SEFI-980053 format. One line per field, with one value per residue (C-alpha): residue number from 1; y, x, z. Coordinates in steps of 0.05 Angstrom, whole numbers. Last residue first. Layout:
N
k = NUM ...
v = Y ...
u = X ...
w = Z ...
//
This chain:
143
k = 143 142 141 140 139 138 137 136 135 134 133 132 131 130 129 128 127 126 125 124 123 122 121 120 119 118 117 116 115 114 113 112 111 110 109 108 107 106 105 104 103 102 101 100 99 98 97 96 95 94 93 92 91 90 89 88 87 86 85 84 83 82 81 80 79 78 77 76 75 74 73 72 71 70 69 68 67 66 65 64 63 62 61 60 59 58 57 56 55 54 53 52 51 50 49 48 47 46 45 44 43 42 41 40 39 38 37 36 35 34 33 32 31 30 29 28 27 26 25 24 23 22 21 20 19 18 17 16 15 14 13 12 11 10 9 8 7 6 5 4 3 2 1
v = 2128 2094 2050 2000 1934 1896 1820 1782 1730 1713 1661 1644 1570 1565 1545 1601 1583 1639 1682 1690 1762 1775 1809 1878 1947 1929 1978 1946 1903 1846 1840 1785 1732 1701 1697 1720 1718 1775 1826 1898 1880 1890 1887 1855 1856 1781 1760 1798 1785 1708 1703 1740 1692 1628 1647 1672 1607 1566 1590 1567 1618 1675 1719 1773 1815 1867 1884 1945 1938 1983 1929 1890 1833 1787 1765 1705 1685 1618 1600 1529 1541 1604 1590 1626 1633 1643 1608 1659 1664 1686 1762 1813 1870 1928 1963 1966 2007 1978 2022 1999 2023 1945 1910 1841 1791 1828 1792 1846 1874 1949 1992 1932 1884 1947 1961 1893 1901 1831 1821 1750 1748 1817 1770 1713 1758 1799 1739 1712 1774 1785 1714 1721 1786 1755 1770 1812 1793 1845 1876 1941 1978 2046 2113
u = 688 642 586 604 609 657 655 689 739 775 829 887 914 989 1051 1053 1107 1158 1158 1226 1211 1228 1163 1178 1149 1093 1033 994 1026 995 921 885 854 791 788 719 721 698 732 713 643 576 519 449 427 412 460 526 509 496 551 601 578 583 661 675 644 682 752 805 866 906 959 967 1022 1001 1029 1009 979 913 871 921 967 976 1040 1017 1028 1000 942 924 857 819 785 720 725 668 599 567 488 471 477 417 442 391 432 487 452 463 509 535 609 619 669 647 680 744 790 817 880 881 942 988 964 975 1045 1071 1140 1172 1238 1235 1231 1187 1137 1135 1130 1076 1033 1041 1014 954 933 942 901 845 828 774 726 698 641 645 586 607 602
w = 3424 3480 3477 3527 3554 3598 3612 3671 3698 3632 3641 3594 3587 3603 3567 3516 3466 3455 3388 3358 3330 3258 3240 3222 3256 3296 3298 3348 3408 3454 3427 3463 3416 3400 3319 3290 3213 3168 3205 3200 3242 3228 3281 3265 3340 3347 3294 3319 3393 3381 3336 3384 3443 3413 3390 3461 3490 3443 3464 3426 3433 3394 3434 3382 3348 3301 3234 3189 3113 3141 3148 3197 3181 3238 3282 3330 3399 3419 3464 3469 3506 3527 3594 3610 3689 3703 3676 3631 3625 3561 3551 3543 3506 3516 3570 3515 3467 3401 3357 3295 3289 3315 3363 3387 3435 3443 3484 3532 3563 3551 3569 3591 3533 3484 3508 3501 3466 3465 3504 3517 3593 3580 3542 3590 3645 3623 3597 3666 3700 3650 3664 3739 3741 3702 3631 3613 3561 3512 3484 3442 3406 3376 3380
//
């Protein structure tokens, strides 16, 4: 069990990202399988029915997105689209503090995972020439 809260990108954002990645032959199965920006993921369990979110004005916009390859906690590589989003940053801090949740990463960085478990990082990463739009939030306590 866990506590998982995430913003879900709108259909236009997903389509635009997929089109960009496919045009550059970049694997993106994690984007296809579960498109989201994690707000908080914690092994600490808080009943999501008890989490009161502040009023969120949609769409939430991710500004200045760029593709980046990051090291993971298990010495792997992961491609993400990182972006600026004050709404996501504020929501992360508020939920973490209010419910005393612990996370695997010390610093929160809004991102959409494009591809986990990458092999090599010698990929030419194209610029993302558009903002990312999120039109809803999803919360669950699943595995």
